[in-house]
C-alpha positions, -999 to +999 in steps of 0.1 A: +616-914-500+639-887-479+628-887-441+661-873-424+651-842-407+681-833-393+696-828-428+687-804-456+668-825-481+681-801-507+717-806-502+715-841-504+694-843-536+719-822-550+750-840-541+738-872-552+734-854-590+695-857-591+692-821-592+662-818-614+627-800-606+607-835-611+626-850-583+620-822-557+581-823-563+583-860-559+600-855-525+576-828-513+548-850-520+561-875-497+579-852-466+562-855-434+539-824-423+552-825-388+573-789-392+544-776-403+552-775-439+588-761-439+608-787-455+577-794-481+580-758-489+616-760-492+614-789-519+588-771-540+611-737-539+638-757-550+619-776-580+610-740-592+645-724-588+648-753-612+620-746-632+603-714-630+569-727-649+570-765-634+531-770-632+527-792-604+555-774-584+532-741-586+499-759-577+516-775-549+532-749-536+498-725-536+478-753-519+507-758-491+503-721-484+466-721-485+466-750-460+491-735-437+483-696-443+454-685-435+444-661-464+425-634-437+464-624-431+464-605-463+434-582-461+440-579-429+474-563-437+457-538-460+434-529-433+442-492-433+421-481-402+434-509-381+473-507-390+469-469-384+449-477-348+476-500-335+503-477-347+489-450-326+482-471-297+515-486-293+533-457-296+512-441-267+519-472-245+553-488-254+578-467-236+617-467-246+634-496-226+603-515-222+602-554-233+573-560-256+556-598-258+535-593-295+512-624-293+504-638-326+535-624-350+518-628-388+539-606-410+555-591-378+538-555-382+529-551-349+565-562-333+577-535-358+555-509-346+562-517-312+606-513-322+597-482-335+582-467-308+613-476-286+610-508-271+644-522-257+633-558-275+604-570-290+596-610-283+569-618-308+556-653-311+540-675-338+533-710-341+527-719-378+565-722-391+558-709-423+544-676-408+576-677-384+598-682-412+586-652-436+582-628-405+617-632-398+624-622-436+600-591-432+622-579-401+652-583-416+643-568-446+634-538-425+668-540-402+653-550-371+665-584-367+690-572-336+655-555-317+630-582-326+631-624-316+607-644-333+595-674-312+582-703-335+559-716-307+526-707-287+528-684-264+513-713-236+549-727-240+568-692-237+593-697-208+607-667-189+641-673-186+649-691-213+626-680-247+626-643-227+651-631-201+620-613-183+584-609-181+573-581-207+562-543-198+538-544-224+515-571-244+504-563-276+478-586-294+454-586-323+441-624-322+401-619-323+374-624-346+342-610-356+330-615-321+367-614-302+364-649-289+367-672-318+408-674-316+408-677-281+417-645-266+405-647-235+425-680-225+460-668-246+460-631-227+449-645-193+477-669-194+502-642-207+493-616-185+493-634-153+526-655-162+546-635-192+539-600-180+551-583-148+527-570-123+508-538-137+517-546-174+501-524-200+481-544-229+467-536-270+440-540-264+426-528-234+391-537-234+365-554-257+326-548-256+302-571-275+271-551-289+240-562-305+210-548-323+180-554-345+184-553-381+165-556-415+178-569-444+159-585-471+191-591-488+209-614-460+176-628-457+179-639-493+210-657-493+209-672-461+172-680-460+160-684-498+125-694-497+126-708-530+146-721-563+132-731-598+097-734-580+111-758-549+100-747-514+135-749-495+119-735-460+129-768-440+168-761-446+167-727-432+174-744-395+211-753-407+216-716-410+211-704-375+239-679-379+252-655-407+288-651-411+290-621-435+321-613-448+330-576-459+321-580-494+284-595-484+286-570-456+280-539-484+260-561-505+235-568-479+233-530-466+215-538-432+192-512-418+196-507-379+161-507-366+173-499-329+201-486-311+232-514-300+225-528-266+257-540-245+258-578-242+294-586-229+327-565-215+360-576-216+388-565-198+419-577-214+446-567-191+429-589-162+408-614-186+383-639-171+375-666-188+344-677-170+313-679-188+289-657-187+252-650-195+233-619-203+197-612-212+189-579-228+158-564-242+166-549-279+148-517-283+132-507-317+132-471-327+122-473-364+097-493-382+107-526-400+105-563-400+134-580-378+154-605-398+183-605-371+199-596-341+234-578-356+266-583-330+296-566-334+324-556-313+342-523-300+378-522-289+398-500-268+434-505-278+446-473-257+426-442-245+409-424-272+421-455-297+394-476-311+385-505-336+351-515-345+331-537-367+301-522-362+274-512-390+291-482-401+325-495-403+345-506-427+381-528-427+390-564-428+368-578-400+338-595-411+307-592-391+280-620-376+244-617-375+222-644-353+187-651-377+154-652-362+136-682-372+106-659-381+107-624-391+088-599-371+077-566-376+083-538-350+070-508-344+089-478-320+087-488-290+086-522-296+116-546-277+127-580-284+140-600-255+171-621-262+198-642-242+235-640-247+264-668-235+300-669-239+322-694-230+364-687-235+360-692-276+321-689-283+292-670-283+255-677-287+222-656-293+191-665-288+156-647-287+127-651-263+097-670-275+110-681-312+099-713-325+118-744-308+154-751-324+150-786-346+155-816-326+191-827-328+203-866-321+218-874-295+250-886-314+256-847-326+272-842-289+298-872-295+332-856-300+335-872-336+305-850-342+316-816-334+313-788-354+338-768-334+366-781-309+361-782-274+390-749-260+421-771-248+454-760-236+477-760-266+500-786-278+536-784-291+541-784-322+535-815-340+520-836-373+487-836-352+485-800-350+482-793-390+460-800-414+465-835-430+477-818-467+473-844-499+489-832-526+469-855-551+462-830-587+432-819-585+417-825-551+403-793-534+421-776-504+405-753-483+425-728-462+421-723-424+401-696-420+400-666-396+365-668-380+353-642-408+374-618-395 
């Protein structure tokens, strides 16, 4: 078993005269993942170079990629409306000679757009080493390696004078989920704008707004609250699904019908982000008769003056949608209202409907750290084994890819 991190395992094995695909697969299965899967990826790639049809190497490589490279990267890159909006906003706000900080490199698209817009240099950060490695190749393939530096680290770890020669004139990011908060955008941008950007630096996006409205959808209710199956009553199971995370495909199939206009819940200034928790109580009005099944929450982002993005009811694109299901559906008429209370912290949103049936009792043990379904917001940590999922390459074992919160 090879544990040496400072030496190239491919060169060592080849030099030892054991250069067969099976040997590299065995080394990959026992290699440490403390480097984010880079060494394991190299070993599996070498196995497939020697034997392109090696079944176990193919399976393990795909499992490794699904573990460390979230699948939402691919539909995001294919989202033409999103790409065009960012291209136009970056061309408007990046000036020749600017230093640009791009947070969340991904495949390197926004960094390359900033370079194309005339930036003197772009520093783009990506904490996942496999993604950072691939981004460097993409950037090199497009002839921009001399103008873009990929930093394989969290933005919180960037040190001015070490990683970047000076603070940024422009901060570009696309680190929002379906309700803006789930990827820690507020905390990340609060640090970036205060520590990594010049006073008065430009930001893309500039602002974000969360909007709520009443919707009707029998299809949504049937998908998330099926009443019965094969003659059995399932209603006692419904309290386990109070928030519907709707994929783009399901969104089209559910045909959500708006019963009233959108109402703003919260507004965020990404040029001066505030991480203070907030609470908002709003009356959502009904302008069309119907049965309210959920409170639909979407975002509107202004990237630059006149350039925006949304995942609202009439939008398309790769973002998912979020709907807060009513415990009991309600029939409303034009002029009726439903009171809701929305709350957010730096990373999550909750919405509750007034006069709804009380939530099911939860045991106190649910509040203990081992039972938390979502992690507490915390300071990012340096790359280490604990930062990555445990990848067990046992044949046949299912592996879930890390997912963006339905974005």
